[in-house]
Each structure stands twice: as structure tokens, then as C-alpha cells.
N, C-alpha and C positions, 0 to 999 in steps of 0.2 A: 735358468742356465743349467747346463749339464757338465758334469765332471766324471771322467773315468780314472780310477786309481788302481794301479798294479802295485801291490804292497803286501806286507805280512798281515797276519791276523792271529788273535788269540781267543780262546773260548771264555776265559775269565780275565778281566782287566781291560786295559785300553792302550794298545800300541798298534802302529801301522794303520790299516784300514779301520780297525776297531777304535782308534783314537780320533779319526777325522770325520767319520761318516755322520754321526749325530750333530756335531757342531756345524758342519756345512749344511746339513739339512735344515737346521734351525735358522741359518742365514739365507735360506731360500733356494739352495742348490739341489738338483737331483744328482745323486751320487750312485754310480755303478762301481762296485768293488770287486776286482779280480784278485784273488788271494794267491800269493806265491808260496806261502806256507800256512799251516795252521798248527799252532802249539796250544797246549792246555792253558799256559800262562807264560809270562816273560821268564826267560831262563835266569834272570837276576834273582829270582826267589830261591835258587839253589837246586831246584828239581823241576822237571817239566816233562811232558809227553807230547807226541805228535810228530809230524813229518814236514820236511821241505817237499813241496809237490814236484813231481817229475815234470820235465818240460812237456812230455806227451799229455799229461793231465791239463796243464795250463793251455796247451794248444787246443785241446778239446773244448775247453770253456770258450776260448776265442772263436773256434769254429761255430759253436752254438750261438754265440752272440751274432756272428756274421749271418748265419742262416736265418735267424729270426729278425734280422734287420736292425740289430742293436749295436753294431760295431762302429758306425759312423754317426756324425752329427753332434759331436761333443765340442763344447766351447773350450774346455781345459782338459789336459792329460797330466796326470801326476804319476811318477814312479818313485818307489822307495826301495825296501829290501827285496832283492830279486830272488834270493834263495840259491838259485843255480845260474851260472853264466849263460847257459843255453836258453834261459827264459828271456834273455835279451832279444831273441828272435820274435817272441810274442810282443814285446814292446815296440819293436820296429814295425811289426804288422799293424799294431794299433795306431802308431803315428802315421803310417802310410794311408790308413783309412780316414785320417782326420788332418789333412795337410794345413788347414787354417786354424787348428786348435793351438792354444797357448800351452806349451809343454814346460812343466816344472820338474826338474830332476832333483830329488833329494838323494844324494849319492851315499847311501848307507854303506859304510866300510868298517867303522870301528869308532873308538873313543878312548880317551885317557891313555893314549900311546899304544894301543893294541888293536889289531885287526881281528874281526870275528866273522869274516865272510869266506866263502869257498873259493878255490883257485879260478881265475879267469874273470871274476866279477870286477876287480879293480881295473883290469885292462879294458873291459867293455865300457865301464863308466868313464874312463879317461879318453876313450876313443869315440865310438858312435853316439853314446848318450850325451857326452859333453858337446859334441858338434851340433846335435839336434836341439839341445835345450835352450830356451830363452831366459829361464830363471834357474839358478843353481843355489842350493841351500846347504852347504857343508858346515860341519863343526871344524874347529881348528885342526884336529887330526886328519880329517878328510880333506881339508884344503891343502895341507902339507903333502898328503899322499898324491893328490891329483896334480899339484903344481910342481912337485919335486923341490920345493923351497921350504926353508924353516918358517914356522909360524909360532913365535913365542911372544910377539908384541903386536899392538894394533898396527904399527907401521908395516911390519912384515906381512900381516894379514891383508892389508891394502895392496901391497906389491904382488903378493901371490894371487889375489883375486883378479887384479888387473891382467896378469898373465893368462888367466883362464878366460876373461872377457875377450881377449884377443883371439881366442880359439872358437868363439861362437856365442856364448850367453850374453844377453844384454845387461843382466843384473846378477850379481853374486851376493847373496845374503849370508853372512858369516854369523853363525849362532854360537852361543856359549863362550863368548869372550869375557875376560875379567878386567875390570878397571877400578882400582882402589876398593876392592871387595864387592863392587856391584856387578850385576850381570849386564852385558852389553851385546846388542845385535847391531851389525853394520851392514848397510846396503851399499854396494859398491858398483858403480858404472864406469864407463870410460872417462866420464867428465867429473863425476861427483862422488862424495862419500857422505852418507847420512848415518847417524848413530842414534839408537834409543837405549837409554840406560834405566834399569829398574833395580830396586833392592833385591839382593839375593836372599831368598826366603830360607829360614833355618829348618829344612827338612831333616829328620833324624836318619832317614834312609833315602837312597836315590829314588826319584819318581820317574817311572818309565813312560815313554810316549810323548813327552813334551815336544821334542823335535819333530815328530811325525805330525802332531797337531799344528805346530807353527807352520810347517810347509803347506799344509792344506789351507790355513788361514791366509798366508801370503798369496797363494794362487787365487783364492776367492776375492781378496781385495783388488788384485790386479784385474781380474775379470770384470769387476764392478767399475773399472775405469779410473781407479785411484792412481795419482802420480806416485813416484817412488817414496818420498818422505811420508805421505799419507798412508800408503800401503804398509810401510814398516811400522809406523806408530800405531795404526789401528790393529794390525795383526798381533803385535806384541801386547797391546792393551787387553785384547781378548784372551790371549794365552795367560797373561798375568792374573786375570780374573779367575781363570780355572785353577791356576796354581795356588792362589790365595785361598780359594774355597777348599781345595784339597788339603791344605795345611790346617784349616779350621776344623775340618771333620776328622782329621787324624788318619787319613788314608794314605797307603803307599801307591795306590792306583789313582789316576786322574778322576776327580769327582765330577764327571761329565753330567750326570743326571742332576746333581745338586746345583751345578754351576751353569746349567743350560740357558737360563734367562740372562745371567751375567755375560755369557758369550755374545748375546745379541746386544745388550746394553751394558758395557763395562762400567763399573762404578768409579773407576779411576782411569783417566786417559793419559798416556805418555806420548809426548811430541818428539818427533825426530829432529835432531839438530845437525846442521852441516859441520863436517869435520875439517 
């Protein structure tokens, strides 16, 4: 199966397309990565170089894929960090060329109470992207931004996600929730709520790219035909295997090379429970 991802990239480290490509390839997917930005490394390191790609650059990449016959025929489409709101036009063109593809929108807006995207991106994500997506993967800050409702508890997260489900997506997966000190991911549909709870690993510094990787894994599981609880449990188990290995090797960047076999066969499986 084939996935096209419009997302960020870094030269060193693993975020955006740099986080999800190898794991999805190890799971048997062909991945075409269209980069909205290329930075030297994640800005969280305190310094970085590189650029957000101009919409004209992204359009030329899409044009090239189209001319070569590589723009259509994808089973899944993923969008993450757009860089510029005008890059939404490239996403719409990709979706139009793949009307039967499963589209997952990772609505990258910010985290920990602050936005870090350029003007117009929030409006695009809350409008055309939300309406087109079948799966949405916000963190609590992004969920609150898109829904306009507070998200400080699991109950509020469910209510806010249901409000978004009414606008288009079939599934909203809320990441980075906290419950009694554990990390919780919730998959919310119009009918059900499923939770996967994992230990919160004691990283000395934030690890970048986990949300990008989880979005890719969720799309992969759904494309393989998994139902919602299996999709959630298997994706979180694969991510946890990477995070656990990252902690073991003492890296601030996802240890994708060291953990690549664990992505395929996680040593520990977490099962989704109905809420």
C-alpha cells in the first residue's frame, strides 16, 4: 500500500516526514514524502537553520509528481505541519487526485498552551482540512483550538472531539492526555470512546516527533483494516516501543534505527479499553 505525506522534515533528527517514513516502510508501506519545510533540526534544540518552503516550491513538487504519474493511486494521505497556509492548496490538489484515499489530518498548531504556526493555518485546518479528514489526531491544545471548547479533562476532550466528529471526521484520536500520571490516547467516534494508557517515561528532555510518528502509525493500522480499538492499541504499542528504546539509549531524538525491529514486533502490547 502507498501513503503520501505532506509534512515537515529535518536534516538531523526525526520529526514530521523524517519521523514516520522509516517505520511505515518497515511495516510494508511505500511512502512518498512531500516536505513543507526543511530545517537543520527541531527548533526545540534552541538553534536551527533552514526554511519553510514557499507555496510555489511545494506546487512545483506536486507538478512534478503529476507529470510523472505519481500524484494519484495512494491508499492513504497524511498531512502534518503545513508551514504556510497557502500550502493548503497543495493538500487540496493531492486529495482531489486521490478521492478514495483515507485522509488523516494531524492538525499541527502548537502544544503546551501556545501556538507555533503562521497566520491562516489554524483557519485552514478548522475549515477545509477538518471537513475532508476521516481521521484527526490533535493534542489537547489543538483539540481546544479547533473546537473552541476547553480541554482540561478526559470528559471535556470527549465532548470537544464529538463536536469535531459532527463536522466530518469519523475518528478523532486525542494524544498526550494525562490520567493519574500515565499517558493516555483516546479514540473517539460518534458512538464509542476507546482509551489506551501507558506509563509516562521519565525523559530528561522533551522528545520530538512522537506525535508525527503516532499519526503515521494510526493511518497505517487503519489502512490494514484494523477496527478502532485495535488501531489505537497497536499504534500506541509501536510508538511506546520506540520511546522505550529512545530512553534506553539516552537520545533526545527518536531512536528509529535502534527500534526498527520493535516497531514491527513490539515487545509490549497495550490493549484499548472502552471508556
